[in-house]
C-alpha positions in Angstrom: -39.6 -100.5 31.6 -42.7 -98.0 30.6 -41.0 -95.5 33.3 -37.9 -95.8 31.6 -38.8 -95.2 28.2 -41.0 -92.0 29.2 -37.6 -90.4 31.1 -35.8 -91.1 27.7 -38.8 -89.5 25.6 -38.6 -86.5 28.4 -34.9 -86.0 28.4 -34.8 -86.1 24.2 -37.8 -83.3 24.2 -35.9 -81.1 26.6 -32.7 -81.6 24.6 -35.0 -80.5 21.3 -36.4 -77.6 22.9 -32.9 -76.3 23.9 -31.7 -76.6 20.6 -34.9 -75.0 18.7 -34.3 -71.9 21.2 -30.5 -71.4 20.4 -31.5 -71.8 16.6 -34.0 -69.3 17.5 -32.1 -66.5 19.2 -29.3 -67.1 16.6 -32.1 -66.6 13.5 -33.5 -63.7 15.7 -30.0 -62.0 16.2 -29.2 -62.5 12.3 -32.5 -60.7 11.2 -31.7 -58.2 13.6 -28.4 -57.4 12.6 -29.5 -57.3 9.2 -32.8 -54.6 9.3 -31.2 -53.1 12.7 -27.3 -53.2 12.6 -25.1 -51.9 15.2 -23.2 -48.8 14.0 -20.7 -46.6 16.0 -21.0 -42.7 15.3 -18.4 -40.1 15.9 -19.3 -36.7 16.7 -16.8 -33.4 17.4 -18.1 -31.5 20.2 -17.0 -28.2 21.4 -15.9 -27.6 24.8 -17.6 -25.1 26.6 -15.7 -22.9 28.9 -16.9 -21.4 32.4 -15.0 -19.5 35.0 -12.1 -18.5 32.8 -11.6 -15.0 34.4 -10.9 -17.0 37.7 -7.3 -17.2 36.6 -6.9 -13.4 36.8 -8.1 -13.5 40.6 -5.2 -16.1 41.5 -2.7 -14.2 39.3 -2.5 -17.3 36.9 -2.1 -17.0 32.8 -2.6 -19.5 30.1 1.0 -19.9 28.6 0.0 -21.5 25.7 -3.7 -20.5 24.3 -3.1 -22.8 21.2 -4.8 -26.1 23.1 -7.4 -28.0 21.8 -11.1 -26.6 22.2 -12.5 -30.3 21.2 -13.3 -33.3 22.3 -14.2 -36.6 20.2 -17.5 -38.7 21.2 -18.4 -42.4 19.7 -21.9 -43.4 20.0 -22.0 -47.4 19.7 -25.9 -49.1 19.3 -28.6 -50.0 16.9 -29.2 -47.7 14.2 -32.6 -47.1 14.8 -31.5 -45.3 18.3 -28.2 -43.7 17.6 -29.5 -42.2 14.1 -31.7 -39.5 16.3 -28.6 -38.7 18.5 -26.6 -35.4 17.3 -23.9 -33.5 18.9 -26.4 -31.2 20.1 -27.5 -33.5 22.5 -24.2 -33.3 24.5 -22.9 -30.7 27.0 -18.9 -30.8 27.4 -17.8 -28.2 30.1 -14.5 -27.2 31.2 -14.6 -25.4 34.5 -11.3 -23.1 34.9 -12.0 -22.6 38.5 -10.6 -25.7 39.6 -7.2 -24.4 38.5 -5.9 -23.3 41.9 -2.1 -22.9 41.1 0.3 -23.2 37.7 0.8 -26.8 38.6 -3.1 -27.6 37.9 -2.5 -28.3 34.4 -5.5 -30.5 33.9 -9.4 -29.8 34.3 -11.6 -32.8 34.6 -14.3 -32.3 31.8 -18.2 -32.6 33.0 -19.7 -34.6 30.0 -23.5 -34.8 30.2 -26.1 -36.4 27.9 -29.0 -33.9 27.4 -31.0 -35.8 24.5 -33.8 -37.4 24.7 -33.4 -40.9 23.1 -33.1 -43.7 25.8 -29.5 -44.5 26.4 -30.3 -48.3 27.3 -28.4 -50.6 24.9 -26.0 -47.7 23.9 -22.7 -47.4 24.7 -20.5 -43.5 24.6 -17.2 -43.2 24.6 -15.0 -39.7 24.9 -11.8 -39.6 23.7 -10.3 -37.6 26.9 -11.6 -36.8 30.4 -9.2 -34.0 31.0 -8.4 -30.6 29.4 -4.7 -30.2 29.1 -3.2 -26.8 29.8 0.0 -24.9 30.1 -0.6 -22.5 33.4 1.6 -19.9 34.3 2.0 -18.2 37.4 2.6 -14.3 37.6 3.6 -12.5 40.9 3.3 -9.2 39.4 0.9 -7.5 36.8 2.2 -9.5 33.3 3.6 -7.1 31.0 2.0 -6.2 27.7 3.6 -7.3 24.4 4.1 -4.4 21.9 4.3 -5.4 18.1 6.4 -3.2 16.4 6.1 -3.9 12.3 9.4 -3.3 10.1 8.4 -2.5 6.3 5.4 -1.8 4.7 2.6 -4.1 3.1 2.4 -3.8 -0.6 0.8 -1.2 -2.4 -3.0 -0.9 -1.5 -2.3 -2.9 1.4 -2.8 -1.9 5.0 -2.5 -3.8 8.4 -5.8 -3.5 10.1 -5.2 -5.9 13.0 -1.9 -7.3 15.1 -2.4 -9.3 18.0 0.0 -11.7 20.1 -0.4 -14.9 22.3 -0.2 -14.4 24.7 -1.2 -10.9 24.7 0.9 -10.6 27.8 3.8 -12.5 29.3 4.2 -13.3 33.3 7.7 -12.8 34.4 8.9 -14.4 37.5 12.2 -15.8 39.2 14.7 -13.3 37.0 15.9 -12.0 40.5 16.8 -8.4 40.1 16.3 -8.2 36.3 12.8 -8.6 36.5 12.5 -5.1 38.3 14.5 -3.3 35.7 11.7 -4.2 32.8 9.8 -1.4 31.5 8.7 -2.3 28.5 8.3 -5.7 26.0 8.2 -5.6 22.4 8.3 -8.2 19.6 9.1 -7.2 15.9 7.7 -8.7 12.9 8.8 -8.2 9.2 5.5 -6.8 7.0 7.3 -5.6 4.1 5.6 -6.5 0.6 3.3 -8.8 2.2 -0.4 -9.1 0.8 -1.9 -11.4 2.9 -2.3 -12.3 6.5 0.6 -13.9 8.3 1.2 -16.0 11.8 4.9 -16.1 12.8 6.8 -17.2 16.1 8.7 -13.8 17.2 11.0 -13.5 19.9 10.4 -11.0 22.5 12.7 -8.0 23.4 12.9 -6.4 27.0 13.6 -2.7 27.7 13.9 -0.3 30.7 12.7 2.9 31.8 15.3 4.5 29.9 14.2 2.7 26.6 17.5 0.7 26.9 17.5 -2.9 25.7 17.9 -5.3 28.5 20.2 -7.8 26.5 20.5 -10.5 29.2 16.7 -10.9 28.7 16.3 -11.5 24.8 14.9 -14.7 23.6 14.0 -15.9 26.8 10.3 -15.7 25.7 8.3 -15.7 22.2 4.7 -15.2 21.1 3.1 -16.4 17.9 2.2 -13.0 16.2 -0.8 -12.4 13.9 -1.0 -10.2 11.3 -4.2 -9.1 9.3 -4.3 -7.0 6.2 -6.5 -5.7 3.9 -6.8 -4.1 0.3 -7.8 -0.9 -0.2 -10.2 -0.8 -3.5 -11.5 1.8 -5.4 -15.7 1.6 -5.5 -17.3 2.3 -9.1 -20.9 3.6 -9.3 -22.9 1.0 -11.5 -25.4 3.0 -13.4 -28.2 2.0 -16.0 -30.4 3.9 -18.5 -29.8 6.9 -20.0 -31.1 10.8 -18.7 -34.1 12.5 -20.3 -33.4 13.6 -23.9 -31.0 16.9 -23.8 -29.2 15.7 -20.5 -26.2 13.6 -20.3 -24.5 12.0 -17.6 -21.5 14.2 -15.9 -19.3 12.6 -12.8 -20.4 9.7 -10.5 -18.8 10.4 -7.1 -18.8 7.6 -4.6 -18.3 8.1 -0.9 -16.4 6.8 0.6 -14.2 6.5 -2.5 -12.9 3.2 -1.6 -13.7 0.2 1.1 -11.2 -2.0 2.8 -11.6 -5.6 1.8 -10.2 -8.7 3.2 -10.5 -12.5 2.5 -8.9 -14.9 0.2 -5.6 -13.4 -0.6 -5.8 -14.9 -4.1 -9.3 -12.9 -5.1 -8.2 -9.6 -3.4 -4.7 -9.6 -5.6 -6.7 -9.7 -8.7 -9.3 -7.3 -7.6 -8.7 -3.3 -8.7 -12.4 -2.2 -8.0 -15.8 -2.9 -6.7 -19.1 -1.6 -8.1 -22.3 -0.9 -6.3 -25.5 -2.4 -6.8 -27.5 -1.1 -9.9 -28.6 2.3 -10.1 -31.2 3.4 -12.2 -30.9 7.1 -13.6 -33.0 6.5 -16.6 -35.0 9.7 -17.4 -33.2 11.8 -15.2 -33.0 15.4 -15.8 -31.1 16.8 -12.5 -28.2 15.8 -10.1 -29.6 13.1 -7.9 -28.1 11.2 -4.5 -28.3 7.7 -4.2 -27.8 5.5 -1.4 -26.0 2.1 -2.4 -24.6 -1.2 -1.4 -20.9 -2.0 -2.4 -21.2 -5.7 -4.6 -18.4 -7.9 -3.4 -16.8 -11.2 -4.8 -17.3 -14.5 -2.9 -14.7 -15.4 -0.1 -14.2 -11.5 0.3 -15.7 -9.3 3.4 -15.6 -5.7 3.9 -13.0 -5.2 6.7 -15.1 -2.3 8.5 -18.1 -3.7 8.6 -20.2 -0.7 6.7 -21.5 -1.9 3.3 -23.7 1.2 2.3 -22.1 4.2 0.4 -23.6 7.4 -0.9 -23.7 8.1 -4.7 -24.0 11.4 -6.3 -24.9 11.0 -10.0 -24.3 14.4 -12.0 -26.8 15.2 -14.9 -25.9 18.1 -17.0 -27.5 20.1 -20.1 -25.7 19.4 -23.7 -24.0 22.2 -24.6 -23.8 23.1 -28.0 -21.1 24.8 -30.5 -20.5 25.2 -34.3 -17.1 24.3 -35.3 -15.5 25.8 -38.5 -13.8 22.8 -40.7 -12.0 24.3 -43.9 -11.2 22.4 -46.8 -7.8 22.9 -45.9 -7.8 21.0 -42.3 -9.3 17.8 -44.3 -7.3 14.8 -45.1 -7.8 12.6 -47.9 -7.2 9.3 -47.3 -7.0 6.0 -49.9 -6.1 8.1 -53.0 -6.0 6.7 -56.6 -2.6 7.9 -58.3 -4.3 8.1 -61.5 -6.5 11.1 -60.3 -6.2 14.7 -58.7 -8.4 15.4 -56.2 -10.0 18.4 -54.9 -12.1 19.4 -52.4 -14.5 22.0 -53.8 -16.2 23.0 -50.4 -14.5 25.7 -48.8 -15.6 25.1 -45.1 -18.1 22.9 -43.5 -19.8 24.4 -39.7 -20.1 21.3 -37.6 -22.1 21.6 -34.8 -21.5 19.4 -31.5 -23.1 18.7 -28.3 -22.0 17.7 -25.2 -20.3 19.0 -21.9 -19.5 22.6 -21.8 -16.0 21.6 -20.5 -15.4 18.8 -23.2 -16.7 21.0 -26.5 -14.9 24.4 -25.5 -11.7 23.2 -26.6 -12.4 21.2 -29.7 -10.8 22.2 -32.9 -9.8 21.0 -36.1 -6.7 19.6 -35.1 -8.3 17.6 -32.4 -11.2 16.5 -34.8 -8.6 15.4 -37.5 -11.3 15.5 -39.7 -10.8 13.3 -43.3 -12.4 11.7 -46.1 -12.1 8.4 -47.4 -12.1 8.8 -51.6 -11.8 4.8 -52.2 -14.1 3.6 -55.0 -15.0 7.4 -55.3 -16.7 8.6 -58.8 -17.3 11.8 -60.0 -21.1 11.5 -60.1 -20.9 10.8 -56.4 -20.0 14.5 -55.9 -20.2 14.1 -52.5 -18.2 12.2 -49.5 -18.9 11.8 -45.6 -16.6 13.7 -43.5 -15.3 11.7 -40.4 -14.3 13.4 -37.4 -12.2 12.1 -34.2 -15.0 13.0 -31.7 -14.3 12.4 -27.9 -16.5 9.7 -26.5 -18.6 11.9 -24.6 -19.3 14.4 -27.8 -21.5 14.1 -30.5 -22.4 15.7 -33.9 -26.0 16.7 -34.6 -25.6 15.8 -38.2 -24.0 13.8 -40.7 -21.6 15.9 -42.6 -20.4 15.6 -46.1 -17.9 17.8 -48.5 -18.3 18.2 -52.5 -15.3 16.6 -54.1 -13.9 16.4 -57.6 -11.6 14.0 -59.1 -10.2 14.3 -62.8 -7.9 12.0 -64.4 -4.0 13.2 -64.5 
């Protein structure tokens, strides 16, 4: 009887321990999922291509070069581990030496994890095992596709690059027609374009005499990319003023313009670009500078050379005395109750500026005038107004003597 009771107690104790372990495991898993949950991270990895030139040796060519060069990698595991893994920890390689004929349209990808995190408890899945390709066999040298453009881009724009994909095409299984081919061309309309274009274009085939082989036209197409740039004038950006008695003459930039490419909307609005700030303060002679072109955002140089030479001309002020006779002076804002008379026979106006700007100045150009609004006889003198060119100034303020009598 005693033994029976002991057995029951032992059985109950074992059952209690099992239940306790199960509950403990459940609680441990619950807490773990709260503090260090399972997560899935996805990365896009660039596929490295090796031994691509092996296709040339086997007289093979990629018929379509617009294939995906990326692979997606999913990593599942506890956050504390997978958060330490990034896309640089994977090495994905496509070895083109695996391709031996045009029927080999897949390359098995070599996938390697090269990171330092222990992968125990981590699941890695790749979205593809193979790189899918379209391979073509060429029995002779491929024919280069010559791109011919029709029309002209918009004013100030020019073509800087034109390329076809593929750049050459292999022709086979055409019988005797294949032997007649001497040249392959494709024609693209670029009239009035002001941005890069990508078009699908049919190929045309020509014999040695330049005659079109009509039976072959349209059997092949290529993608043609036309890249254009806009020619924009460069302005020298100067600050400061020359030494007293000197003035800024012409500002020459070499080269005078630059070819720019980039965002088409930005280029459409762009008429000029400026150099970096050039300080001419206190200069008394012509000086040459080297400067950089300042470009707006999303625009870059087509030729990659950002340096320009700037020559800032500094000239002496020239002086000249111009006689202004009272007959040349116009009286503005007259009061109908008065008769006005300029009693000064003439005024000698001294101007300074660049010689070429002041040599041709006369009363007709200067348009001398006076404003008599509110004039009183006791005022006696009225200021003379002159229409001066922007880069010419007078050495003094000039007045004329005036009298006003009631009618």
